[in-house]
C-alpha positions as CSV (number, residue, x, y, z in Angstrom):
1,M,-15.5,-24.9,-48.6
2,S,-13.4,-27.7,-50.5
3,H,-14.0,-31.1,-48.9
4,V,-10.4,-31.1,-47.3
5,K,-11.3,-28.5,-45.4
6,R,-14.8,-29.4,-44.2
7,F,-13.0,-32.7,-43.5
8,A,-10.6,-31.0,-41.3
9,L,-13.3,-29.0,-39.6
10,A,-15.5,-31.9,-38.8
11,L,-12.6,-33.8,-36.7
12,C,-12.0,-30.7,-34.7
13,L,-14.9,-30.5,-33.7
14,I,-15.6,-34.4,-33.1
15,L,-12.2,-33.8,-31.0
16,L,-13.3,-31.3,-29.3
17,V,-16.5,-31.5,-28.0
18,P,-15.6,-34.6,-25.6
19,A,-13.2,-32.4,-23.7
20,A,-15.5,-29.0,-24.0
21,A,-18.5,-31.7,-22.2
22,Q,-15.8,-32.9,-19.5
23,A,-14.8,-29.7,-18.8
24,A,-18.7,-28.5,-18.5
25,G,-19.2,-31.2,-16.1
26,K,-16.1,-30.8,-14.0
27,P,-17.3,-29.4,-10.6
28,P,-16.1,-26.1,-9.7
29,P,-13.2,-25.8,-7.6
30,L,-13.5,-24.9,-3.7
31,T,-10.7,-22.3,-2.3
32,I,-10.8,-22.0,1.5
33,L,-9.0,-19.1,3.0
34,V,-8.4,-20.2,6.7
35,S,-6.6,-17.6,9.4
36,I,-4.8,-18.2,12.9
37,D,-4.8,-15.2,14.4
38,G,-1.3,-14.2,15.4
39,F,0.3,-17.7,14.3
40,R,3.8,-16.5,14.2
41,A,5.6,-17.9,11.2
42,D,8.4,-19.9,13.2
43,Y,5.7,-21.7,15.3
44,L,5.3,-24.3,12.5
45,D,8.9,-25.2,13.4
46,R,8.1,-26.1,17.0
47,G,7.4,-29.9,15.8
48,L,3.6,-29.3,17.4
49,S,1.6,-28.9,14.2
50,P,1.8,-32.5,12.2
51,N,-1.1,-31.4,10.4
52,L,0.0,-27.6,9.1
53,S,3.3,-29.2,8.5
54,A,1.9,-31.9,6.6
55,L,0.3,-29.4,4.3
56,A,3.6,-27.1,4.0
57,A,5.2,-30.1,2.9
58,S,3.1,-30.9,0.6
59,G,2.5,-27.4,-0.9
60,A,3.9,-24.2,-0.7
61,R,5.1,-21.6,2.0
62,P,7.6,-18.4,2.5
63,R,11.3,-18.4,3.8
64,G,10.7,-16.8,6.8
65,G,7.1,-16.1,6.9
66,M,4.9,-13.4,5.3
67,R,5.4,-10.0,5.9
68,P,1.9,-8.4,7.3
69,S,1.1,-4.7,6.6
70,F,1.4,-1.5,8.7
71,P,0.0,-1.3,11.8
72,S,0.5,-5.3,12.1
73,L,-2.5,-5.4,14.1
74,T,-5.6,-7.8,13.7
75,F,-8.5,-5.7,12.4
76,P,-6.1,-4.2,9.5
77,N,-4.1,-7.1,8.4
78,H,-7.1,-9.4,8.0
79,Y,-9.0,-6.7,5.7
80,A,-5.7,-6.2,4.0
81,L,-5.7,-10.1,3.2
82,V,-9.2,-10.2,1.8
83,T,-8.8,-7.0,0.1
84,G,-5.3,-6.5,-1.4
85,L,-5.1,-2.8,0.1
86,R,-2.8,-2.0,2.9
87,P,-5.0,-0.7,6.0
88,D,-4.1,3.0,4.7
89,R,-6.3,2.0,1.9
90,N,-9.0,0.1,3.0
91,G,-9.8,2.0,5.8
92,I,-9.5,-0.1,8.6
93,V,-6.2,1.6,9.7
94,D,-6.4,0.6,13.3
95,N,-8.0,-1.8,15.6
96,V,-9.2,1.2,17.6
97,M,-10.1,4.8,15.3
98,R,-12.0,7.6,14.4
99,D,-13.3,9.5,11.5
100,E,-14.9,12.6,11.5
101,A,-18.0,11.6,9.8
102,R,-19.1,10.2,13.0
103,P,-17.9,12.6,15.5
104,G,-17.8,11.2,18.9
105,M,-17.8,7.5,17.6
106,T,-14.8,5.5,18.2
107,F,-15.0,2.4,16.4
108,G,-13.6,-1.0,18.4
109,M,-13.3,-4.5,17.4
110,G,-15.5,-5.5,20.8
111,K,-18.0,-3.4,19.9
112,P,-20.6,-5.0,17.7
113,Q,-22.6,-1.8,16.4
114,M,-19.3,-0.7,15.3
115,V,-18.4,-3.9,13.2
116,T,-21.9,-4.5,11.6
117,D,-21.8,-0.6,10.3
118,A,-20.5,-1.0,6.8
119,F,-19.6,2.8,7.0
120,W,-16.0,1.7,8.3
121,W,-15.4,-1.1,5.7
122,D,-16.8,0.7,2.9
123,Q,-13.4,2.2,1.6
124,A,-12.6,-1.3,0.0
125,E,-14.2,-4.1,-1.3
126,P,-13.6,-7.7,0.4
127,I,-13.3,-10.9,-1.9
128,W,-16.3,-12.7,-0.7
129,V,-18.2,-9.4,-1.6
130,T,-17.0,-9.7,-5.4
131,A,-17.7,-13.0,-5.2
132,Q,-21.3,-12.4,-4.6
133,K,-21.5,-9.9,-7.3
134,A,-20.4,-12.7,-9.7
135,G,-22.7,-15.0,-8.9
136,M,-20.8,-17.2,-6.6
137,P,-22.0,-18.5,-3.3
138,T,-19.6,-17.6,-0.1
139,A,-19.6,-18.4,3.5
140,T,-17.4,-16.6,6.3
141,M,-16.7,-18.5,9.4
142,F,-16.0,-14.9,11.4
143,W,-13.7,-12.8,9.4
144,P,-13.5,-9.2,10.6
145,G,-15.8,-7.6,8.4
146,S,-18.1,-10.2,7.0
147,E,-20.9,-9.4,9.7
148,A,-21.3,-5.9,7.7
149,P,-23.1,-5.6,4.4
150,I,-20.6,-3.9,2.8
151,R,-21.0,-2.4,-0.8
152,G,-24.1,-3.5,0.4
153,V,-23.6,-6.8,0.0
154,W,-23.0,-10.1,2.8
155,P,-21.6,-13.4,2.3
156,T,-24.1,-16.2,1.3
157,Y,-23.4,-18.1,5.1
158,Y,-21.9,-16.1,7.9
159,K,-21.6,-16.4,11.7
160,P,-21.7,-13.3,14.2
161,Y,-18.3,-13.5,15.9
162,D,-18.8,-15.7,19.4
163,K,-15.6,-16.5,20.6
164,T,-17.1,-19.0,22.8
165,F,-17.8,-20.9,19.8
166,L,-14.8,-23.1,19.7
167,A,-12.5,-24.2,16.9
168,P,-13.9,-27.4,16.2
169,D,-17.6,-26.1,16.2
170,R,-16.5,-23.7,13.6
171,V,-14.8,-26.4,11.2
172,N,-18.2,-28.7,11.9
173,Q,-20.1,-25.0,10.6
174,V,-17.2,-24.9,7.4
175,L,-18.0,-28.9,6.7
176,T,-22.5,-28.4,7.5
177,W,-21.9,-25.6,4.9
178,L,-19.7,-27.6,2.0
179,D,-22.8,-30.2,2.9
180,L,-25.6,-28.6,0.8
181,P,-26.5,-29.1,-2.3
182,A,-24.2,-28.2,-5.2
183,A,-26.1,-25.6,-6.5
184,R,-26.3,-23.5,-3.1
185,R,-22.9,-24.8,-1.9
186,P,-20.4,-22.2,-1.1
187,R,-17.2,-21.7,-3.6
188,L,-15.3,-19.7,-1.4
189,V,-15.0,-19.9,2.4
190,T,-12.9,-18.0,5.3
191,L,-12.2,-19.4,8.5
192,Y,-10.8,-17.8,11.8
193,F,-9.2,-19.1,14.6
194,D,-8.3,-17.0,17.6
195,L,-6.9,-19.3,20.5
196,V,-3.0,-18.7,19.0
197,D,-3.2,-15.5,19.2
198,T,-5.4,-14.7,22.7
199,A,-2.1,-17.4,24.4
200,G,0.3,-15.3,23.2
201,H,-1.0,-12.2,24.9
202,H,-1.5,-13.7,27.8
203,A,1.8,-15.6,28.6
204,G,3.9,-14.4,25.5
205,P,5.0,-16.5,22.7
206,D,7.2,-18.4,24.0
207,S,4.6,-19.8,27.1
208,Q,3.3,-23.5,27.2
209,E,0.2,-21.7,26.6
210,V,0.8,-21.0,23.3
211,N,2.2,-24.4,22.4
212,D,-0.9,-26.1,23.7
213,A,-3.0,-23.4,21.5
214,I,-1.0,-24.5,18.6
215,A,-1.3,-27.9,19.2
216,S,-5.4,-27.7,19.7
217,T,-5.6,-25.2,17.0
218,D,-3.7,-27.9,14.5
219,Q,-6.0,-30.3,15.9
220,A,-9.2,-28.3,13.9
221,I,-6.9,-28.3,11.1
222,G,-7.0,-32.0,11.1
223,Q,-10.8,-32.4,11.5
224,L,-11.3,-29.7,8.5
225,V,-8.9,-31.8,5.9
226,A,-10.4,-34.8,7.0
227,G,-14.0,-33.8,6.4
228,L,-12.7,-32.6,3.0
229,K,-11.3,-36.1,2.3
230,A,-14.5,-37.8,3.8
231,R,-16.7,-35.7,1.5
232,G,-14.7,-36.3,-1.7
233,L,-13.9,-32.8,-1.4
234,Y,-10.4,-32.8,-0.8
235,G,-9.1,-33.1,-4.5
236,R,-10.3,-29.6,-5.6
237,T,-9.7,-28.1,-3.0
238,N,-7.0,-25.1,-2.9
239,L,-6.5,-24.1,1.0
240,V,-4.6,-21.0,1.9
241,I,-3.5,-20.9,5.4
242,V,-2.7,-17.5,6.9
243,A,-1.9,-15.5,9.9
244,D,-2.7,-11.7,10.4
245,H,0.8,-11.0,12.3
246,G,3.3,-12.9,14.7
247,M,4.1,-11.9,18.3
248,A,6.7,-10.9,20.3
249,Q,7.6,-10.8,24.0
250,T,6.6,-7.6,26.2
251,S,7.6,-7.0,29.9
252,P,6.4,-4.8,32.7
253,E,10.2,-3.8,32.5
254,R,10.0,-2.5,29.3
255,V,6.8,0.3,29.1
256,V,7.1,3.6,28.6
257,Y,4.3,5.9,30.2
258,L,3.2,8.7,28.5
259,D,2.4,10.6,31.5
260,D,6.8,10.7,32.0
261,V,7.2,12.2,28.7
262,F,3.9,14.4,28.1
263,D,1.6,16.7,29.3
264,L,-1.5,14.0,28.9
265,E,-4.0,17.0,28.2
266,R,-2.3,18.1,25.3
267,L,-1.9,14.8,23.6
268,G,-5.3,14.2,22.3
269,Q,-3.9,10.5,22.5
270,V,-6.3,8.2,20.2
271,T,-4.4,4.6,20.8
272,G,-2.0,3.0,23.3
273,G,-0.1,-0.1,22.9
274,S,2.8,-1.4,20.6
275,M,2.1,2.1,18.7
276,S,0.3,5.3,19.5
277,E,-1.7,7.8,17.8
278,M,-2.2,11.2,18.9
279,N,-3.9,14.0,18.1
280,P,-1.7,17.3,19.9
281,A,-3.5,20.3,21.1
282,D,-0.8,22.8,19.6
283,P,2.6,23.4,18.1
284,Q,4.2,23.1,21.9
285,A,2.8,19.9,22.1
286,L,3.7,18.5,18.8
287,A,7.1,19.8,18.8
288,A,7.7,17.8,22.3
289,I,5.9,14.6,20.8
290,L,8.3,14.4,17.7
291,A,11.4,14.9,19.6
292,P,13.9,12.2,19.7
293,H,12.8,9.5,22.6
294,D,13.8,6.4,24.0
295,H,12.6,3.4,22.9
296,F,9.8,5.0,21.2
297,Q,9.6,7.1,17.5
298,C,7.1,9.6,16.3
299,W,6.1,11.1,12.8
300,K,3.6,13.1,11.5
301,K,1.2,11.5,9.6
302,A,2.7,12.5,6.5
303,D,6.5,11.7,7.5
304,V,5.8,8.3,7.9
305,P,8.6,6.2,6.6
306,E,7.7,5.3,2.8
307,R,8.4,1.3,3.5
308,F,5.1,1.2,6.1
309,H,2.9,3.0,3.3
310,F,0.9,4.4,6.1
311,G,-0.2,7.9,6.9
312,K,-2.8,9.4,3.7
313,N,-5.8,8.1,5.1
314,P,-8.0,10.7,7.1
315,R,-8.6,8.5,10.0
316,V,-5.0,8.1,10.4
317,P,-4.5,10.9,13.5
318,A,-1.9,13.6,13.1
319,V,1.1,11.9,14.9
320,V,2.0,8.5,14.9
321,C,4.4,6.8,17.5
322,L,5.8,3.0,17.1
323,A,7.4,1.6,20.0
324,E,10.8,-0.9,19.9
325,T,9.8,-4.2,19.3
326,G,8.9,-5.9,23.0
327,W,7.9,-2.1,24.3
328,T,4.4,-0.8,25.4
329,I,3.3,2.7,24.9
330,T,0.7,3.3,27.7
331,T,-0.9,5.9,30.4
332,K,-0.2,5.0,34.3
333,A,-3.8,5.0,35.0
334,Y,-4.7,2.9,32.3
335,A,-2.1,0.3,32.8
336,A,-3.4,0.0,36.5
337,S,-6.8,-0.6,35.1
338,R,-5.2,-3.7,32.7
339,P,-2.2,-4.6,33.9
340,M,-2.5,-7.8,31.4
341,K,-1.5,-5.1,28.6
342,T,2.2,-5.0,29.9
343,V,2.7,-8.3,30.0
344,G,2.7,-11.7,28.1
345,G,2.9,-10.7,24.3
346,A,1.8,-8.0,21.9
347,H,2.0,-7.2,18.1
348,G,1.4,-4.1,15.9
349,Y,5.4,-3.5,15.8
350,D,7.5,-3.1,12.5
351,P,6.2,-5.7,10.0
352,Y,10.1,-6.0,8.6
353,D,10.9,-7.5,12.1
354,P,11.0,-11.1,12.0
355,Q,8.7,-11.3,15.1
356,M,6.1,-10.2,13.2
357,A,6.4,-12.3,10.4
358,A,2.8,-14.3,9.7
359,L,2.5,-18.1,8.8
360,F,1.7,-18.7,5.0
361,I,0.9,-21.7,3.4
362,A,-0.8,-22.7,0.6
363,E,-1.6,-26.4,-0.7
364,G,-4.0,-28.0,-3.4
365,P,-4.4,-29.1,-6.8
366,K,-3.3,-25.7,-8.0
367,I,-0.4,-25.3,-6.1
368,R,3.1,-26.1,-6.8
369,R,4.5,-29.0,-4.2
370,G,6.8,-29.1,-1.5
371,V,8.7,-25.4,-2.7
372,T,9.8,-22.8,-0.5
373,V,9.5,-19.6,-2.0
374,E,10.6,-16.0,-1.3
375,P,8.8,-13.8,1.2
376,F,5.9,-11.5,-0.2
377,D,3.9,-8.7,1.6
378,N,0.3,-10.1,2.8
379,V,-1.8,-7.9,0.6
380,D,-0.2,-10.3,-2.3
381,V,-2.8,-12.9,-0.6
382,Y,-5.9,-11.2,-2.6
383,V,-4.6,-11.7,-6.1
384,L,-3.8,-15.4,-4.8
385,V,-7.3,-16.6,-3.6
386,A,-9.1,-14.4,-6.5
387,R,-7.1,-16.5,-8.9
388,L,-7.6,-19.8,-7.1
389,A,-11.6,-19.2,-6.7
390,G,-11.9,-17.9,-10.4
391,I,-12.6,-14.3,-9.6
392,K,-11.2,-11.0,-11.4
393,A,-9.1,-9.1,-8.6
394,L,-10.1,-5.7,-8.1
395,P,-7.0,-3.2,-8.4
396,G,-5.0,-2.9,-5.8
397,D,-1.8,-3.1,-3.4
398,G,-1.0,-6.8,-4.1
399,R,0.5,-9.0,-6.9
400,L,0.6,-12.7,-7.2
401,P,3.4,-14.4,-5.1
402,K,5.8,-15.8,-7.2
403,G,6.4,-19.5,-7.5
404,V,3.5,-20.2,-5.3
405,L,1.0,-21.3,-8.2
406,R,1.8,-24.7,-10.4
């Protein structure tokens, strides 16, 4: 090697070593994924959420909100957000479902023995499992699926769901985890709030209860931001704040009683509400279900409209019925036992309906500032969060949302 080449190589090393050393000593980024259950996209424009509005103004949000996956229900969409797979592929096809491999069992949101059983979740791998496998500490503060050892893995830190554990306490728990020594501190965190969804179901999206819940949850977001700033973490934290779905007003005057349309004994019904899924007993019952009806439409699972990306998973019953937005499908006996199910608000409707549009805000050092991007599907959030956290995303249904990253 000539003297000139040796000198050039030495000069390059002198210039590169400090930069490499600086990069090596740079603290790793922190990524926090926050879900505000039932926060319809246009709630942000009510002037009741100054902390969320400030983050949206300094970060990125989609025009008109983010599209949920079908069905626009809580568990299917929370799992879509962290797996990048639509419900038909992630296996959580409904809040209530059955599987032939577990005869006699019905999965339900409020059943601890079900939500902690990895069997129901193992069709997909959530991002905290991928991160754990890569050696990254994670923490989940109430996220569907986080209580089960999916693929044999739990988050580093998690709490069993407890609705009485209020929003300020949830934030405090996250901040406590972030106070751990650097080697043990989680680098990927999920945080879940449910008050807005609860108020929407009880009183409807235009109620004072919802407005109060928006304001209260926004205070918790402010608490989180203040806590990050006090710990010197905010400047390297990328926040992604989402909802799983929107909310529509329901009414006792907008109810379809299946008793008035079908012989219930021949339906083999699995679910009701904004959608109803059935396993009819015979061809005659199937033909009656698939006939045209007022205020709802039914399809064989193989014929569900392609835009819903739904109907191939074995857990999907033989027939899927979807109500018009704001209508409820039920039975007279069920409605009598739970009258609140036909008043207030509901979701689960067509994800392309603006009333189902979900909140999305991203803000942080890797996010473009003050931009409004085109709407995108919620499975794209997984790809974004993986990129922000430095995790290799698994193949799925999502893609990186355009215009969000710097």
